[in-house]
N, C-alpha and C positions, 0 to 999 in steps of 0.2 A: 536508563535504558539506552542502549546503542543498537540501532537496527541497520542492517544492510540488506539490500535486495540482491539475492544470489541468482535468481532466475527471473528477469523482468517479463512481464506479459508480452505475448506476441500480439501486435496490433493487426487486426484484420484489414485488408485493403479497403473495406467499406468505410472504415473510420476516416481515412485520408480522403476518400471519394466524397463523403458527406461534408467534410470541412471545405474541400475545394468547391463543391457545389454552392455551399453557403457564401463563400467569398467570390464566386463567379470566376474561378481560375480554371483554365482548361489545359495549361501547359504543365510539363513535369519539372520545370526549372526549379521551383521552390519546394519540391516534395520533401527533401531532407529537413528543411526548416519547419515546414508545416507538421511533419511527423514529430519533431522535437517539441513543438507547441502542444500537440495532443498529449504527449508524455508529461509535460509540465502541468497541463490541465488535470491529468489524472492525479498527480501528487497534490495539487491544490484542492481538488475535490475531496481527497482523503482527509486533508486537514480540516476542511469545512464540515463534512458529514461524519467524520470520526470512524469511517469504515473504508477499507481498501476496496476500490471498485472492481478491479480485475485480478484474478488469481495470479499470484506471484510466489516464487520461492523466496523465503526470508530467513534471516538469522538475527536473533537478539542476544545480547550479552547481559547476563544477570549476575548478582552476587550468588556465590555458592551457599545455599541455605537449606536447612531441614524444614523451614516454614513454607507454606504454600505461597507461591508467587504467580502473579498474572502477567501474561505477555501483553504488551501495549497494543499490538496490532490485532485487529479484528476484521472479519470473522475468520478464525483459524479453522482450516479444513482438516489438517493432519499435522502431527508433530513427528518428524522423521528421525530425530537423534539429538543427543545431548553430549557435549564434550566439555571436559575440564580444561581450563586455560591456565598454563603455567606463567610465571612472571616473565619468562623470556618469549612468551607468545606461542609456544608449542602447545598442541592440542592432543588430548587423549580421549578417545571415545569411552563413554561410560556404558556399562552393561545395563540392559533394560531393568535388571533387578536393583540397580543403584538409585532409581528414581520412580516416582509415581506421576502419572499424567492424567489430566482431565480436560475435556472440552465441554463447556456447558451449552445449554440450548441457544444462547445468544452468540455463541462462537468465541467466547473468551477461553483462551488456552491457559491452563494452570499447571504448574509442576512443583515438586519438592524433592529434595534429595532424601533417600532413605538410608544412605550410608554416608558417613563423613568422608570428605576429601581434603587433601592437604592444599588444594588450590583455593583461591578466594573468588574466582569467577568461573562461570559456565557459559557456553554458547549453546543456544537452542535453535535447531533448524526446523523449519515448518513451512507449510504452504497456507496462504490466507487470501481471501478475496470473496466478494459477493457474487461474481459472475465468472464463468469459465472463459468467456470471450466477448468481444464487442457486441455481437449480435444478440447476446443473452442479457446484456445490461438493461435495466429498466429504461424506457423511452425518455423519461425526464432526466435521468443521469446522462444518457447519450447526448440529448439536446443541449444540456448545460455544458458538457465538455466541448461540443462543437462551438457553441456561442463564446465560451471563455477563450478557446484557442483563436477564434476569429477576432475577438476583441484585442488579444495580445498582438496578433499579426497587424491589425490596423493601427495600434498604438505604439508600434515598435520605434518610431522616431519621435514620440511625444513624451516630453519630460513630465507631463502632468497625469500620467497614467495612475489609475486608482490602485490601492493596495489590495483590497479584497475583491471577491467576484462582483461583477456588475449586478445590480438589483434584479434584472431578469434571470440571471443565472442562479442567484441566491434563492429566488422564488421557486425555481425548478428543483433545487436540491434540498430545500428546507424540510419537506416531508420525510426525507431519508436521514436527516441529521440525528445522530445519537447524542443524547444529553444525559449527563450523570449528575445526580444531586449528591453533594458532598456533605 
């Protein structure tokens, strides 16, 4: 699976304000860096909990197949289109009658081709995320994002920074973690 974010989430000004308050920063000099740290924390949060925190536009590339295939990103809100990808990279939109779609109760998006295509790959465009905006994220997710971004800001010159989230962040996010039994 290869995923691209086609429409990143818009961060509410309150996200940056909360991080600056946590760090005790009142100037605007570091706003770009701090916003980047929040975006990085969002990606790391998704990796930890297995769910995209804020709604974003996405695209995943899958093999062209008549078998049901699941998108890796969850929770899927809507699937907006499917395109066949030629070997030279050109894309051709498939008609809605060329595929079946399903989004289950847990937000897993699935699709299958109903008609064969000469291409070996397809691109699926969709929106996914648990909350429409920062202010609608669960408090524990918000607090973990702020703490993780603050930790990264404080550790920016430290070669001994930890790999995963700090224990306090992991404790906030753990109730939201999606686990799958294989």
